[in-house]
N, C-alpha and C positions, 0 to 999 in steps of 0.2 A: 504494500500500500504506500509506504514511504517512497519507494522507488518510482511508483506511478505518479505520485504528487510532484516529485522532483522533475520527472520527465515533462509533465504538463507545464510546470513553472518555466522550465527551460524553453519549451515550445512557445509559450505566450510571450517570453522575453525576446524572441527573435523578430526581426523585421520581416515584412512580407516576402521580400526577395530571398532572404535566407531560408524562409520556410519552403520556398520552392526549390532551393538548392539542396534541400534535404533528400530529394530524390537521388537515386544512384547516378554516378557520373557517366554510366553507360548511356550513350545517345546524347551526350552533352552538346555535340556539334549540331544535332538536329533541333534541339530545343533552345540553343543560344539566341537565335533571332527572336524567338518568342519572349525570352527573358528581357531582352533589350526593349522590345515593344511594351512589355508589361511594366517595366521600370518607368519609362517615360509617361505611360498612360496613368500610372498611379500618381506621378508628380502633377499631371494635369488635373486629376481628381482632387488632389490635395489643394492645389491652387484655386480650383473652382470653389471648394468648400471655404477656403480662407476668404476669397472674394465675397462669397455668400455671407459670411459672418461679419466682415469688415465694411461692406458697402450696402448691400441690399437690406439687411436687417436694421441698421441705423436709419436708413431712408424710410423703412416701413414704420419704425417707432416715431420718426419725425412727422410722418403723414398722420398717424393717429393723434399725435400731440397737437397738430394744427387744428384738427376737428374739436379737440377738447378746449383749446384756447378760444376758438370761435364761440363755443358754448359759454365759456366763462365771460367773454366780452358781452354777449347778449344778456346773460343773467345779471351781470353788474349794472348794465345800462337799465334793464328792467327795474332793478332795485332802486337805482337813482331816480327814475321816473316815479315809481310808486312812493318813495319817501320825499319826492320833490326836492332833492338835494342836487343841484346842478354841478356842484364841485366834485361830486362822486364820479361824474362821467370821465373826468380827466384821469382818474385812477386806472381806467382801462388801457391807457397808453402803454403801460408796462407790458400787458399781454399783447397789445398790437405790435410793439417793437419786437417782441420775442417771435411773434408769428411771421413778421417780415424777415427776420433773421433766418428762421427755419426754412422759409420758401427760397431764400437765396442759396441755401445749401444744395438745392436741386439744380442750380444753374450749371454746375459742373458735371451733371449727369445727363443721361438721355431723356430725362423728363424736363428739360429746360423750358420748352415751349408751354407745357402744361403748367409749370410753376409760374412762368411769366403771366399767363392768362389768369391764374388764381390770384396772383399778387395785384394785378390791375383790378380784378373783381373785388378783392378785399379792400383796396384803397377807396374805391367808389362806395362800397357798402359802409365802411367805417366812417368816412367823412359825412355821408348822408345821415346815418343813424345818430351821430353826435349832434348834428345841426337840428334834426327833427326832434330829438329828445330834449334838447335845450329849449326849442320852441314850445313843446308840449308843457314843460315845467313852467316856463314864463307865462303861458296862457292858461295855467291851471287846468290842464287837460281838456280845454274847450276852445276850439276855434274852427273856422269854416272848413278848412281842407284837411282836418286831422285824419279823417277816414282814408282819403286818398294818399296822404303821406304814410299812414300805417301800412297800406297795401304795397306801396313802393318799397318800404323797408323789408316787408316780408318777402316780396319778390326778389329783391337783391340778396337777402339772406339765403333763400332757397337756391338761387343761382350760384352763390359762393359755396354753399354747402355741397351742391352737386359737383362743382369743380374740384373741391378738396377730396370728396369721396371718389371721384373718377381717378384722381392721382393715386389715391390709396389702392384702388382696385387694380390699376395698371402695375403697381409695384408687386401686389399680391400675385398677379398673374405671372409676372416675370419670375418670382420666387418658385412658383409651381413648375414653370417651364424648366428652370435651372435644375430643380429637383428631379424632374423626369429625365433630363439630359444626363445627369449624374448616374441615375439608375440604368439608363440605356448603355452608357459608356462602360460601366463596370460589368454589366452582363455580357457585353460584346467581348470584353477582355477575357472573362472567365470561360465563356462558352467556346470561344475559338481556341483557347488553351487546351480544352479537353480533346479536341481533334489531334493535337500534337502528342498529347500524353498517351493516346491509344497505342502508339508505336512503341511505347516503352515496355519494359518487362513488367510482370505482374506486380512485383514489389513497388516499382516506380508508380504504376497506375494507382495502387492502393494509397500510397503516400500523397500523391497529388490530389486524389479524390477527397481524402481527409482535409487537406489544406483548402481545397475548393469549397467544401461544405462549410467549413469554419468561416472563411472570409465572406461567403455569400450570406450566411446568417447575419453576420455583423453589418454588412452593407444594407441588407434588406431592413434590418432594424433601424439603422440610421436614416434611410430614405423614408420609411413610414413615419418616423418621428418628425422628420423635416417636413413632410406633407402636413402633419397635424399642426405644426407651427405655422405653416403657410396658410392653413385654413383658419387659424385662430383657435383650434381645439386643443389647447395645451393643458394637460393635467399636471398642475403644479406639485402634486404629491408624487409624481412618477419621475424616476431617474433611470438612465440607462445603466444597467448593472452587468456589463460585459467585461470580463477580465481580459485585458489585452494591453500590451505595452508597445504595440507597433503603430503604424501610421493611423490605422483605424481607431486605435486607443486614444490617440491625440484628438481625433475628430469627436469621439464619444465624450471625452473630457470637455471639449469646447462646447458641445451641445448642452451638457449638464450645467456648465457655467452660464451659458446663455439662458437656460430655463430658470436658473437661480435669479438672474438679473430681471427676467420677465416677471417672476413671482414677486420680487421686491417692488417693481414698478406697479404691478397690479394692486398690491396692498396699498401703496401710496395713493394711487388713483381712487381706490375705493374709499379711503379716508377722506380725501379731498372732495369726492362726490357727496358723501354724507354731510360734510361741513357746508358745502354749497347749497344742498337741499334745505338744511336748517336755516341758513341765511335768507333763502328765497321766501320762506313762509313765516319768518319771525320778525317782529318789530325790534329793531336794534336797541332802542332806548328802554322799553318796558319789558322785553323778553316774553311778550305774549304774541299770539298770532297777528299777522298783519292783514290788511284789507284783502289782498289777493287770496290768502288762504281762507279767510272768512267767506268770501264769495264762493269758493269751491265747496266749502262745507254746506252753505245754504243750498247750492245746486244739488248736492247729494241728498240732502234732506227733502227737497222738493220732489226728487225722483222716488224716494222711499214713500212719501205721502201718496203720490200718484199710483204707485204699484201696490203698496201694502196698507194704505190708508192710515199711516202713522203720523199723527199730528206732531207739531213742534212749535216752539215759540221763540221770539227774539226780544231781548232786553237792551235798549239803548240807554247809556248812562253818560251824564255830563257833570263834570266837577263844577260845583257852584262857585261863581265869581273867581274863576281861575285867572282871568286877565288881570285882576287886581293883584294876584300873587306875583305875576311876572313884572308888573309895573312897580310894585313895592319892594320886592326882594331880589328881582333879577331872574333871568332865564335859568341859571344853574339851580337855584332853589326850586323853580318851577319844574325842571326836569326831575329833581329828587322827589317832589310831591307826586308826579306821574308814576314814577317807579314804585313808590310806596302804595299808591292807590291801586296799581295793577297787582301788586303782591297780595293786598287784602282780598281783591276779587278772586285770584287764583286759589287762595287758601280756604275760601268759604263757599266755593261752588262745588257741585257734585263731580264725581270722576267722569261722568258722561257728558258734562257741559263743556263748551268751547268758549274761551275768553279771548277777545281780540281788541286791538286798538283800531277804532273806526276813523280817527283823524283828530289832530290837535289834542284837546282835553276830553274827547268823546271816546267811550269804550262800548263794546257790544258783547253780549253773551248769547250764544245759540244753545237752546235747551231741547235736545231730541226727546221725542215721545212725552212731551209736556204740554198740557193745555194752559189757558191763560190763568187759571186759578193756581196751578203749581208755579208758574212763572212769577205771579204776583207775590206768592209766599217767599220764593227765593229772593226776589228784588227787595222785599221789605226786610228780610234778614240781612242782606248786604247793606241796605241803607242804614240800619241800626249799627252794624259793625263799623261802618265808616264814621258815623256820628260819634261813636265811642272812642275812636282812635286819636292818638296824638301824632301829628305830622311834623316833620323837620322844620324848625324855625317858626312856622306859622301856627302851630298848635292844632286847634280844632278846625275841621273842614266838613262840609256836607256835600251831598250829591243828589241830583234829580234823576228819576227813572221813568222811562217810557216802555210799556209792555204791549206786545202784539202777538196774537196767536195766528198761525197760518191758516187762512180759509181755503175753501174748495177752489176758488178761482184766483187765488193770490199767486203772484210770481215774486221774484226777488225784489223788484222795484216797489210793488204795492206793499209787500210785507215791511220793508224798511220805512216806506212812507207812513204807514200806520203807526209804527213804533215812534217815528220822529214826531208825528202829530201829538201822540200821547206825551212824549218828552216835552214838547213845547207847552202843552197844557200844565204839566207839572212845574215847569219853570215860571210860567205866567201866574200860577196859583200860589206862588210864594216860595218855590224851591224846597229842597229837602223832603221830597215826597214821591210816592209811587202812583202813577196813573196808567190805567190800561185803556187801549183804544176802544174796548167795549163800553167804557164809561163815558165816552165822548157823546 
C-alpha cells in the first residue's frame, strides 16, 4: 500500500510531458513528432487559460460592476428626489466617474466600439437625469412637463441598461467560445495521440491509456467548471479537488483562487445590496419608512382588500406647532424632536403596523386588518403617550391625529385625502386630539 501511494505521488508530481515519456523508449522515433506537437499544444492551452483569467474574467467583472453602478446612481438620485435634497445628486458623481473609468478599460479590447457607445449613452442619461431631478426638486414634484421628462429619463435608462447588458453578454459569449475552443483543442491533442500509441507495445499502450484517462478527466472537469463560471452558475461551496502538480494542477489552483475571489465579491455585493435596499425604503432622519415604501404598503393592502376583503386603516399625525420649535430653537432641535417623536410611535404601535414619515413634521401609520374603531383606539393611545413624554429642550409637545378606514371604492388618493381631512378637523378643533373621517 505504501509503495502504491509513493508511486501515485511520484506520478502526480510529474509534468504532462514526463508522464508521456513514461512509456517505453521503444518506438520513440515514431512518437517524437507527437510529443513535440503535444508540448506546444499544451503551452497554447496554458496561454489560453492565462489569457482567460487575466483578460476576459476582469472584463466580465467590470461589465457586471457597471450595471451595479448604474443601479446605484439611479437609486441615489431617486433618494435625493424623494427627500428633496438637491445636494445629494452630486454624490452620485463618484459612481459616475468610476463607471466612466470602467468603460475606458474596454477601449483596449475588442469591445471598444460597444464601450464607446455605452459611454456616450451614459453621459447623455446622467446629464439629463441630474438636470431633470434638480428641476423636479425645485418645483416640488409638480410642473407641466414632469411626465414627459420622466418618460425620457426612463427611456434613456433602458437604452443605457440595454447597452451595458449587451456588452456583458458579448463578453459572456466570448468566454463560452474560448471554453469550447479549449475543450476542442485538448480533445484533438489526446484523440490523435491515441492513433500513434496503437503502434506501441502492449505495455506502452496501457501506460499511455492510463495517462490519457487521467488528463482527460482533469481537463473535462476544468472545462465544465469554466462553463459554469461563464454561465454564472458558480457554486461557491464547491472547489476542484484534483490532486495534481502538473500544468493542469496550476490551472485547477487558478480556478479555485478565482472562485474564492468571486465568492468574496458576491458576499460584498450582497451586503451592499441589502444596505441599498434599506436606504431606499427608510427615512434617513427618523429611521422609519419613507413615503415611497408607505405607498407600496398601501398598494399591497388595497390588493388584499380587493381579493380577501381585509379592511385596513390609515392614521395621519402632525406634530402641533412644530414650526414654532424650528423658529425658536433651530432646525437641529427640530430634527431631534422628529427623531424622538418617531421613536415613540414605533415603540407603541403593534408589530403588524407600519410607521412612516409622510413629509416634514407629518407621520403616517398603516394598520392592516383594522377598522376605524381599532385605529381610533391606537391613535388615542399614541396621543396620550406623546402628551406624557418629555422632549429634548422643548419639554412637552402634543400631536393631532386624522383616522380613515379604507372603503369599498377608496384608492390610495381618496384614503389619504380622508385621513388628511380628519387631521385638518383635529387641528382646527384645537389640536391634541383624534378625529376620524366618519365623524366629519
